[in-house]
PQR file with spaces between the fields and no chain letter, atoms N, CA, C, O and H, PARSE charges and radii, in Angstrom:
ATOM       1  N    UNK     1       0.815   -1.181    0.000 -0.4000 1.5000
ATOM       2  CA   UNK     1       0.000    0.000    0.000 -0.0000 2.0000
ATOM       3  C    UNK     1       0.862    1.248    0.000  0.5500 1.7000
ATOM       4  O    UNK     1       0.345    2.359   -0.124 -0.5500 1.4000
ATOM       5  N    UNK     2       2.152    1.083    0.135 -0.4000 1.5000
ATOM       6  CA   UNK     2       3.024    2.242    0.182 -0.0000 2.0000
ATOM       7  C    UNK     2       3.108    2.951   -1.161  0.5500 1.7000
ATOM       8  O    UNK     2       3.447    4.134   -1.209 -0.5500 1.4000
ATOM       9  H    UNK     2       2.571    0.181    0.236  0.4000 1.0000
ATOM      10  N    UNK     3       2.807    2.254   -2.254 -0.4000 1.5000
ATOM      11  CA   UNK     3       2.870    2.888   -3.565 -0.0000 2.0000
ATOM      12  C    UNK     3       1.576    3.620   -3.916  0.5500 1.7000
ATOM      13  O    UNK     3       1.527    4.329   -4.922 -0.5500 1.4000
ATOM      14  H    UNK     3       2.532    1.293   -2.214  0.4000 1.0000
ATOM      15  N    UNK     4       0.543    3.463   -3.117 -0.4000 1.5000
ATOM      16  CA   UNK     4      -0.734    4.129   -3.377 -0.0000 2.0000
ATOM      17  C    UNK     4      -0.744    5.510   -2.747  0.5500 1.7000
ATOM      18  O    UNK     4      -0.271    5.699   -1.626 -0.5500 1.4000
ATOM      19  H    UNK     4       0.583    2.887   -2.300  0.4000 1.0000
ATOM      20  N    UNK     5      -1.282    6.462   -3.471 -0.4000 1.5000
ATOM      21  CA   UNK     5      -1.383    7.801   -2.908 -0.0000 2.0000
ATOM      22  C    UNK     5      -2.598    7.857   -1.985  0.5500 1.7000
ATOM      23  O    UNK     5      -3.555    7.108   -2.181 -0.5500 1.4000
ATOM      24  H    UNK     5      -1.666    6.309   -4.382  0.4000 1.0000
ATOM      25  N    UNK     6      -2.571    8.726   -0.990 -0.4000 1.5000
ATOM      26  CA   UNK     6      -3.714    8.840   -0.081 -0.0000 2.0000
ATOM      27  C    UNK     6      -4.993    9.223   -0.823  0.5500 1.7000
ATOM      28  O    UNK     6      -6.092    8.847   -0.413 -0.5500 1.4000
ATOM      29  H    UNK     6      -1.793    9.334   -0.830  0.4000 1.0000
ATOM      30  N    UNK     7      -4.847    9.961   -1.900 -0.4000 1.5000
ATOM      31  CA   UNK     7      -6.025   10.386   -2.645 -0.0000 2.0000
ATOM      32  C    UNK     7      -6.705    9.186   -3.319  0.5500 1.7000
ATOM      33  O    UNK     7      -7.934    9.115   -3.359 -0.5500 1.4000
ATOM      34  H    UNK     7      -3.954   10.266   -2.233  0.4000 1.0000
ATOM      35  N    UNK     8      -5.922    8.255   -3.844 -0.4000 1.5000
ATOM      36  CA   UNK     8      -6.510    7.069   -4.461 -0.0000 2.0000
ATOM      37  C    UNK     8      -7.123    6.141   -3.415  0.5500 1.7000
ATOM      38  O    UNK     8      -8.171    5.538   -3.645 -0.5500 1.4000
ATOM      39  H    UNK     8      -4.925    8.313   -3.812  0.4000 1.0000
ATOM      40  N    UNK     9      -6.473    6.036   -2.286 -0.4000 1.5000
ATOM      41  CA   UNK     9      -7.004    5.181   -1.213 -0.0000 2.0000
ATOM      42  C    UNK     9      -8.306    5.766   -0.676  0.5500 1.7000
ATOM      43  O    UNK     9      -9.197    5.023   -0.267 -0.5500 1.4000
ATOM      44  H    UNK     9      -5.621    6.526   -2.099  0.4000 1.0000
ATOM      45  N    UNK    10      -8.418    7.083   -0.675 -0.4000 1.5000
ATOM      46  CA   UNK    10      -9.642    7.735   -0.213 -0.0000 2.0000
ATOM      47  C    UNK    10     -10.836    7.340   -1.064  0.5500 1.7000
ATOM      48  O    UNK    10     -11.956    7.249   -0.562 -0.5500 1.4000
ATOM      49  H    UNK    10      -7.694    7.687   -1.007  0.4000 1.0000
ATOM      50  N    UNK    11     -10.604    7.107   -2.339 -0.4000 1.5000
ATOM      51  CA   UNK    11     -11.701    6.709   -3.219 -0.0000 2.0000
ATOM      52  C    UNK    11     -12.299    5.367   -2.807  0.5500 1.7000
ATOM      53  O    UNK    11     -13.423    5.042   -3.189 -0.5500 1.4000
ATOM      54  H    UNK    11      -9.693    7.181   -2.747  0.4000 1.0000
ATOM      55  N    UNK    12     -11.557    4.596   -2.036 -0.4000 1.5000
ATOM      56  CA   UNK    12     -12.100    3.335   -1.527 -0.0000 2.0000
ATOM      57  C    UNK    12     -13.277    3.570   -0.585  0.5500 1.7000
ATOM      58  O    UNK    12     -14.069    2.661   -0.334 -0.5500 1.4000
ATOM      59  H    UNK    12     -10.643    4.860   -1.726  0.4000 1.0000
ATOM      60  N    UNK    13     -13.387    4.777   -0.071 -0.4000 1.5000
ATOM      61  CA   UNK    13     -14.520    5.107    0.786 -0.0000 2.0000
ATOM      62  C    UNK    13     -15.833    4.989    0.027  0.5500 1.7000
ATOM      63  O    UNK    13     -16.891    4.817    0.632 -0.5500 1.4000
ATOM      64  H    UNK    13     -12.743    5.515   -0.275  0.4000 1.0000
ATOM      65  N    UNK    14     -15.766    5.082   -1.296 -0.4000 1.5000
ATOM      66  CA   UNK    14     -16.981    4.917   -2.091 -0.0000 2.0000
ATOM      67  C    UNK    14     -17.542    3.503   -1.997  0.5500 1.7000
ATOM      68  O    UNK    14     -18.706    3.270   -2.325 -0.5500 1.4000
ATOM      69  H    UNK    14     -14.907    5.222   -1.787  0.4000 1.0000
ATOM      70  N    UNK    15     -16.717    2.561   -1.551 -0.4000 1.5000
ATOM      71  CA   UNK    15     -17.224    1.202   -1.338 -0.0000 2.0000
ATOM      72  C    UNK    15     -18.275    1.174   -0.237  0.5500 1.7000
ATOM      73  O    UNK    15     -19.037    0.214   -0.127 -0.5500 1.4000
ATOM      74  H    UNK    15     -15.772    2.750   -1.285  0.4000 1.0000
ATOM      75  N    UNK    16     -18.316    2.211    0.569 -0.4000 1.5000
ATOM      76  CA   UNK    16     -19.359    2.319    1.591 -0.0000 2.0000
ATOM      77  C    UNK    16     -20.741    2.498    0.999  0.5500 1.7000
ATOM      78  O    UNK    16     -21.741    2.323    1.695 -0.5500 1.4000
ATOM      79  H    UNK    16     -17.697    2.991    0.480  0.4000 1.0000
ATOM      80  N    UNK    17     -20.811    2.845   -0.278 -0.4000 1.5000
ATOM      81  CA   UNK    17     -22.105    2.993   -0.939 -0.0000 2.0000
ATOM      82  C    UNK    17     -22.777    1.645   -1.194  0.5500 1.7000
ATOM      83  O    UNK    17     -24.001    1.564   -1.290 -0.5500 1.4000
ATOM      84  H    UNK    17     -19.998    2.987   -0.844  0.4000 1.0000
ATOM      85  N    UNK    18     -21.981    0.603   -1.303 -0.4000 1.5000
ATOM      86  CA   UNK    18     -22.530   -0.716   -1.648 -0.0000 2.0000
ATOM      87  C    UNK    18     -23.500   -1.231   -0.585  0.5500 1.7000
ATOM      88  O    UNK    18     -24.634   -1.561   -0.932 -0.5500 1.4000
ATOM      89  H    UNK    18     -20.986    0.669   -1.225  0.4000 1.0000
ATOM      90  N    UNK    19     -23.115   -1.318    0.696 -0.4000 1.5000
ATOM      91  CA   UNK    19     -24.078   -1.828    1.677 -0.0000 2.0000
ATOM      92  C    UNK    19     -25.290   -0.918    1.859  0.5500 1.7000
ATOM      93  O    UNK    19     -26.394   -1.396    2.121 -0.5500 1.4000
ATOM      94  H    UNK    19     -22.194   -1.050    0.978  0.4000 1.0000
ATOM      95  N    UNK    20     -25.086    0.385    1.721 -0.4000 1.5000
ATOM      96  CA   UNK    20     -26.206    1.310    1.864 -0.0000 2.0000
ATOM      97  C    UNK    20     -27.199    1.113    0.715  0.5500 1.7000
ATOM      98  O    UNK    20     -28.409    1.073    0.933 -0.5500 1.4000
ATOM      99  H    UNK    20     -24.189    0.773    1.508  0.4000 1.0000
ATOM     100  N    UNK    21     -26.681    0.992   -0.500 -0.4000 1.5000
ATOM     101  CA   UNK    21     -27.558    0.763   -1.653 -0.0000 2.0000
ATOM     102  C    UNK    21     -28.286   -0.572   -1.526  0.5500 1.7000
ATOM     103  O    UNK    21     -29.465   -0.673   -1.867 -0.5500 1.4000
ATOM     104  H    UNK    21     -25.697    1.025   -0.677  0.4000 1.0000
ATOM     105  N    UNK    22     -27.595   -1.581   -1.043 -0.4000 1.5000
ATOM     106  CA   UNK    22     -28.218   -2.896   -0.845 -0.0000 2.0000
ATOM     107  C    UNK    22     -29.348   -2.802    0.182  0.5500 1.7000
ATOM     108  O    UNK    22     -30.406   -3.407    0.007 -0.5500 1.4000
ATOM     109  H    UNK    22     -26.638   -1.499   -0.766  0.4000 1.0000
ATOM     110  N    UNK    23     -29.118   -2.046    1.245 -0.4000 1.5000
ATOM     111  CA   UNK    23     -30.142   -1.887    2.282 -0.0000 2.0000
ATOM     112  C    UNK    23     -31.352   -1.140    1.735  0.5500 1.7000
ATOM     113  O    UNK    23     -32.492   -1.483    2.049 -0.5500 1.4000
ATOM     114  H    UNK    23     -28.259   -1.555    1.387  0.4000 1.0000
ATOM     115  N    UNK    24     -31.104   -0.115    0.914 -0.4000 1.5000
ATOM     116  CA   UNK    24     -32.217    0.632    0.329 -0.0000 2.0000
ATOM     117  C    UNK    24     -33.045   -0.286   -0.566  0.5500 1.7000
ATOM     118  O    UNK    24     -34.276   -0.256   -0.529 -0.5500 1.4000
ATOM     119  H    UNK    24     -30.178    0.163    0.659  0.4000 1.0000
ATOM     120  N    UNK    25     -32.367   -1.097   -1.366 -0.4000 1.5000
ATOM     121  CA   UNK    25     -33.088   -2.012   -2.256 -0.0000 2.0000
ATOM     122  C    UNK    25     -33.876   -3.055   -1.467  0.5500 1.7000
ATOM     123  O    UNK    25     -34.958   -3.470   -1.880 -0.5500 1.4000
ATOM     124  H    UNK    25     -31.368   -1.121   -1.396  0.4000 1.0000
ATOM     125  N    UNK    26     -33.328   -3.471   -0.338 -0.4000 1.5000
ATOM     126  CA   UNK    26     -33.998   -4.493    0.462 -0.0000 2.0000
ATOM     127  C    UNK    26     -35.193   -3.970    1.232  0.5500 1.7000
ATOM     128  O    UNK    26     -36.201   -4.665    1.361 -0.5500 1.4000
ATOM     129  H    UNK    26     -32.448   -3.134   -0.002  0.4000 1.0000
ATOM     130  N    UNK    27     -35.095   -2.752    1.746 -0.4000 1.5000
ATOM     131  CA   UNK    27     -36.173   -2.232    2.581 -0.0000 2.0000
ATOM     132  C    UNK    27     -37.096   -1.297    1.824  0.5500 1.7000
ATOM     133  O    UNK    27     -38.279   -1.190    2.146 -0.5500 1.4000
ATOM     134  H    UNK    27     -34.277   -2.187    1.641  0.4000 1.0000
ATOM     135  N    UNK    28     -36.565   -0.625    0.829 -0.4000 1.5000
ATOM     136  CA   UNK    28     -37.374    0.319    0.081 -0.0000 2.0000
ATOM     137  C    UNK    28     -37.631    1.624    0.816  0.5500 1.7000
ATOM     138  O    UNK    28     -38.461    2.423    0.382 -0.5500 1.4000
ATOM     139  H    UNK    28     -35.604   -0.711    0.567  0.4000 1.0000
ATOM     140  N    UNK    29     -36.941    1.850    1.910 -0.4000 1.5000
ATOM     141  CA   UNK    29     -37.140    3.080    2.681 -0.0000 2.0000
ATOM     142  C    UNK    29     -36.259    4.184    2.118  0.5500 1.7000
ATOM     143  O    UNK    29     -35.047    4.020    1.987 -0.5500 1.4000
ATOM     144  H    UNK    29     -36.267    1.201    2.263  0.4000 1.0000
ATOM     145  N    UNK    30     -36.868    5.287    1.793 -0.4000 1.5000
ATOM     146  CA   UNK    30     -36.119    6.379    1.189 -0.0000 2.0000
ATOM     147  C    UNK    30     -35.324    7.185    2.206  0.5500 1.7000
ATOM     148  O    UNK    30     -34.421    7.927    1.821 -0.5500 1.4000
ATOM     149  H    UNK    30     -37.853    5.421    1.900  0.4000 1.0000
ATOM     150  N    UNK    31     -35.632    7.062    3.487 -0.4000 1.5000
ATOM     151  CA   UNK    31     -34.902    7.803    4.504 -0.0000 2.0000
ATOM     152  C    UNK    31     -33.449    7.347    4.555  0.5500 1.7000
ATOM     153  O    UNK    31     -32.573    8.097    4.984 -0.5500 1.4000
ATOM     154  H    UNK    31     -36.366    6.459    3.800  0.4000 1.0000
ATOM     155  N    UNK    32     -33.196    6.116    4.116 -0.4000 1.5000
ATOM     156  CA   UNK    32     -31.836    5.593    4.129 -0.0000 2.0000
ATOM     157  C    UNK    32     -30.989    6.295    3.068  0.5500 1.7000
ATOM     158  O    UNK    32     -29.761    6.225    3.114 -0.5500 1.4000
ATOM     159  H    UNK    32     -33.908    5.507    3.768  0.4000 1.0000
ATOM     160  N    UNK    33     -31.627    6.965    2.123 -0.4000 1.5000
ATOM     161  CA   UNK    33     -30.885    7.698    1.095 -0.0000 2.0000
ATOM     162  C    UNK    33     -30.001    8.771    1.723  0.5500 1.7000
ATOM     163  O    UNK    33     -29.012    9.179    1.115 -0.5500 1.4000
ATOM     164  H    UNK    33     -32.624    7.022    2.085  0.4000 1.0000
ATOM     165  N    UNK    34     -30.329    9.229    2.904 -0.4000 1.5000
ATOM     166  CA   UNK    34     -29.476   10.193    3.598 -0.0000 2.0000
ATOM     167  C    UNK    34     -28.110    9.592    3.904  0.5500 1.7000
ATOM     168  O    UNK    34     -27.112   10.311    3.947 -0.5500 1.4000
ATOM     169  H    UNK    34     -31.132    8.897    3.398  0.4000 1.0000
ATOM     170  N    UNK    35     -28.058    8.289    4.115 -0.4000 1.5000
ATOM     171  CA   UNK    35     -26.775    7.626    4.334 -0.0000 2.0000
ATOM     172  C    UNK    35     -25.915    7.687    3.081  0.5500 1.7000
ATOM     173  O    UNK    35     -24.699    7.858    3.161 -0.5500 1.4000
ATOM     174  H    UNK    35     -28.869    7.705    4.080  0.4000 1.0000
ATOM     175  N    UNK    36     -26.550    7.545    1.927 -0.4000 1.5000
ATOM     176  CA   UNK    36     -25.810    7.668    0.676 -0.0000 2.0000
ATOM     177  C    UNK    36     -25.194    9.056    0.552  0.5500 1.7000
ATOM     178  O    UNK    36     -24.038    9.200    0.153 -0.5500 1.4000
ATOM     179  H    UNK    36     -27.538    7.406    1.862  0.4000 1.0000
ATOM     180  N    UNK    37     -25.967   10.066    0.895 -0.4000 1.5000
ATOM     181  CA   UNK    37     -25.471   11.438    0.831 -0.0000 2.0000
ATOM     182  C    UNK    37     -24.308   11.618    1.802  0.5500 1.7000
ATOM     183  O    UNK    37     -23.318   12.272    1.474 -0.5500 1.4000
ATOM     184  H    UNK    37     -26.906    9.949    1.220  0.4000 1.0000
ATOM     185  N    UNK    38     -24.424   11.045    2.985 -0.4000 1.5000
ATOM     186  CA   UNK    38     -23.358   11.164    3.983 -0.0000 2.0000
ATOM     187  C    UNK    38     -22.065   10.528    3.489  0.5500 1.7000
ATOM     188  O    UNK    38     -20.991   11.108    3.649 -0.5500 1.4000
ATOM     189  H    UNK    38     -25.228   10.513    3.252  0.4000 1.0000
ATOM     190  N    UNK    39     -22.156    9.350    2.894 -0.4000 1.5000
ATOM     191  CA   UNK    39     -20.966    8.668    2.383 -0.0000 2.0000
ATOM     192  C    UNK    39     -20.321    9.496    1.282  0.5500 1.7000
ATOM     193  O    UNK    39     -19.096    9.606    1.231 -0.5500 1.4000
ATOM     194  H    UNK    39     -23.029    8.879    2.765  0.4000 1.0000
ATOM     195  N    UNK    40     -21.120   10.073    0.408 -0.4000 1.5000
ATOM     196  CA   UNK    40     -20.580   10.894   -0.677 -0.0000 2.0000
ATOM     197  C    UNK    40     -19.903   12.145   -0.130  0.5500 1.7000
ATOM     198  O    UNK    40     -18.836   12.529   -0.607 -0.5500 1.4000
ATOM     199  H    UNK    40     -22.115    9.983    0.450  0.4000 1.0000
ATOM     200  N    UNK    41     -20.510   12.783    0.862 -0.4000 1.5000
ATOM     201  CA   UNK    41     -19.916   13.987    1.460 -0.0000 2.0000
ATOM     202  C    UNK    41     -18.596   13.659    2.150  0.5500 1.7000
ATOM     203  O    UNK    41     -17.623   14.399    2.006 -0.5500 1.4000
ATOM     204  H    UNK    41     -21.377   12.472    1.250  0.4000 1.0000
ATOM     205  N    UNK    42     -18.555   12.573    2.887 -0.4000 1.5000
ATOM     206  CA   UNK    42     -17.327   12.173    3.573 -0.0000 2.0000
ATOM     207  C    UNK    42     -16.230   11.864    2.564  0.5500 1.7000
ATOM     208  O    UNK    42     -15.089   12.295    2.731 -0.5500 1.4000
ATOM     209  H    UNK    42     -19.346   11.972    3.004  0.4000 1.0000
ATOM     210  N    UNK    43     -16.574   11.113    1.510 -0.4000 1.5000
ATOM     211  CA   UNK    43     -15.589   10.766    0.490 -0.0000 2.0000
ATOM     212  C    UNK    43     -15.067   12.012   -0.218  0.5500 1.7000
ATOM     213  O    UNK    43     -13.862   12.142   -0.438 -0.5500 1.4000
ATOM     214  H    UNK    43     -17.501   10.763    1.374  0.4000 1.0000
ATOM     215  N    UNK    44     -15.958   12.922   -0.574 -0.4000 1.5000
ATOM     216  CA   UNK    44     -15.543   14.151   -1.254 -0.0000 2.0000
ATOM     217  C    UNK    44     -14.644   14.991   -0.354  0.5500 1.7000
ATOM     218  O    UNK    44     -13.666   15.572   -0.824 -0.5500 1.4000
ATOM     219  H    UNK    44     -16.936   12.817   -0.395  0.4000 1.0000
ATOM     220  N    UNK    45     -14.964   15.061    0.924 -0.4000 1.5000
ATOM     221  CA   UNK    45     -14.148   15.827    1.863 -0.0000 2.0000
ATOM     222  C    UNK    45     -12.745   15.241    1.985  0.5500 1.7000
ATOM     223  O    UNK    45     -11.755   15.971    1.937 -0.5500 1.4000
ATOM     224  H    UNK    45     -15.759   14.589    1.306  0.4000 1.0000
ATOM     225  N    UNK    46     -12.662   13.928    2.142 -0.4000 1.5000
ATOM     226  CA   UNK    46     -11.356   13.282    2.240 -0.0000 2.0000
ATOM     227  C    UNK    46     -10.566   13.427    0.952  0.5500 1.7000
ATOM     228  O    UNK    46      -9.351   13.623    0.989 -0.5500 1.4000
ATOM     229  H    UNK    46     -13.466   13.334    2.181  0.4000 1.0000
ATOM     230  N    UNK    47     -11.240   13.332   -0.187 -0.4000 1.5000
ATOM     231  CA   UNK    47     -10.582   13.465   -1.474 -0.0000 2.0000
ATOM     232  C    UNK    47      -9.975   14.861   -1.639  0.5500 1.7000
ATOM     233  O    UNK    47      -8.852   15.007   -2.121 -0.5500 1.4000
ATOM     234  H    UNK    47     -12.226   13.173   -0.217  0.4000 1.0000
ATOM     235  N    UNK    48     -10.724   15.872   -1.236 -0.4000 1.5000
ATOM     236  CA   UNK    48     -10.216   17.242   -1.335 -0.0000 2.0000
ATOM     237  C    UNK    48      -9.095   17.514   -0.332  0.5500 1.7000
ATOM     238  O    UNK    48      -8.141   18.229   -0.642 -0.5500 1.4000
ATOM     239  H    UNK    48     -11.637   15.754   -0.845  0.4000 1.0000
ATOM     240  N    UNK    49      -9.211   16.946    0.868 -0.4000 1.5000
ATOM     241  CA   UNK    49      -8.194   17.182    1.894 -0.0000 2.0000
ATOM     242  C    UNK    49      -6.866   16.526    1.542  0.5500 1.7000
ATOM     243  O    UNK    49      -5.808   17.053    1.884 -0.5500 1.4000
ATOM     244  H    UNK    49      -9.985   16.366    1.120  0.4000 1.0000
ATOM     245  N    UNK    50      -6.906   15.383    0.861 -0.4000 1.5000
ATOM     246  CA   UNK    50      -5.666   14.670    0.560 -0.0000 2.0000
ATOM     247  C    UNK    50      -5.118   15.042   -0.809  0.5500 1.7000
ATOM     248  O    UNK    50      -4.105   14.489   -1.239 -0.5500 1.4000
ATOM     249  H    UNK    50      -7.766   14.955    0.582  0.4000 1.0000
ATOM     250  N    UNK    51      -5.768   15.966   -1.497 -0.4000 1.5000
ATOM     251  CA   UNK    51      -5.316   16.348   -2.819 -0.0000 2.0000
ATOM     252  C    UNK    51      -4.175   17.349   -2.784  0.5500 1.7000
ATOM     253  O    UNK    51      -3.811   17.875   -1.733 -0.5500 1.4000
ATOM     254  H    UNK    51      -6.590   16.415   -1.148  0.4000 1.0000
ATOM     255  N    UNK    52      -3.629   17.593   -3.951 -0.4000 1.5000
ATOM     256  CA   UNK    52      -2.558   18.567   -4.077 -0.0000 2.0000
ATOM     257  C    UNK    52      -3.137   19.973   -4.006  0.5500 1.7000
ATOM     258  O    UNK    52      -4.161   20.269   -4.622 -0.5500 1.4000
ATOM     259  H    UNK    52      -3.925   17.165   -4.805  0.4000 1.0000
ATOM     260  N    UNK    53      -2.474   20.827   -3.254 -0.4000 1.5000
ATOM     261  CA   UNK    53      -2.922   22.202   -3.122 -0.0000 2.0000
ATOM     262  C    UNK    53      -1.775   23.135   -3.462  0.5500 1.7000
ATOM     263  O    UNK    53      -0.631   22.912   -3.067 -0.5500 1.4000
ATOM     264  H    UNK    53      -1.643   20.587   -2.754  0.4000 1.0000
ATOM     265  N    UNK    54      -2.097   24.161   -4.186 -0.4000 1.5000
ATOM     266  CA   UNK    54      -1.096   25.175   -4.464 -0.0000 2.0000
ATOM     267  C    UNK    54      -1.066   26.146   -3.304  0.5500 1.7000
ATOM     268  O    UNK    54      -2.108   26.508   -2.756 -0.5500 1.4000
ATOM     269  H    UNK    54      -3.026   24.343   -4.507  0.4000 1.0000
ATOM     270  N    UNK    55       0.122   26.562   -2.934 -0.4000 1.5000
ATOM     271  CA   UNK    55       0.248   27.493   -1.835 -0.0000 2.0000
ATOM     272  C    UNK    55      -0.273   28.871   -2.203  0.5500 1.7000
ATOM     273  O    UNK    55       0.012   29.388   -3.283 -0.5500 1.4000
ATOM     274  H    UNK    55       0.968   26.268   -3.379  0.4000 1.0000
ATOM     275  N    UNK    56      -1.032   29.451   -1.304 -0.4000 1.5000
ATOM     276  CA   UNK    56      -1.556   30.794   -1.518 -0.0000 2.0000
ATOM     277  C    UNK    56      -0.909   31.721   -0.506  0.5500 1.7000
ATOM     278  O    UNK    56      -0.803   31.399    0.677 -0.5500 1.4000
ATOM     279  H    UNK    56      -1.264   29.031   -0.427  0.4000 1.0000
ATOM     280  N    UNK    57      -0.487   32.861   -0.983 -0.4000 1.5000
ATOM     281  CA   UNK    57       0.097   33.836   -0.066 -0.0000 2.0000
ATOM     282  C    UNK    57      -0.932   34.890    0.274  0.5500 1.7000
ATOM     283  O    UNK    57      -1.726   35.298   -0.572 -0.5500 1.4000
ATOM     284  H    UNK    57      -0.573   33.123   -1.944  0.4000 1.0000
ATOM     285  N    UNK    58      -0.911   35.318    1.500 -0.4000 1.5000
ATOM     286  CA   UNK    58      -1.883   36.302    1.954 -0.0000 2.0000
ATOM     287  C    UNK    58      -1.463   37.701    1.629  0.5500 1.7000
ATOM     288  O    UNK    58      -2.178   38.650    1.948 -0.5500 1.4000
ATOM     289  H    UNK    58      -0.265   34.986    2.188  0.4000 1.0000
């Protein structure tokens, strides 16, 4: 795993969508869709935090 960048490993967080989607299909409850949104927000946040940033001077 040492050759993987943190940004690529962060994308593995999208695997959290699989059990949530399976649960939605099994129960049919739309309130669980909020879990999908949460997983996407967490993944996007981690992806942005571990990405390359250009230095900004004040």
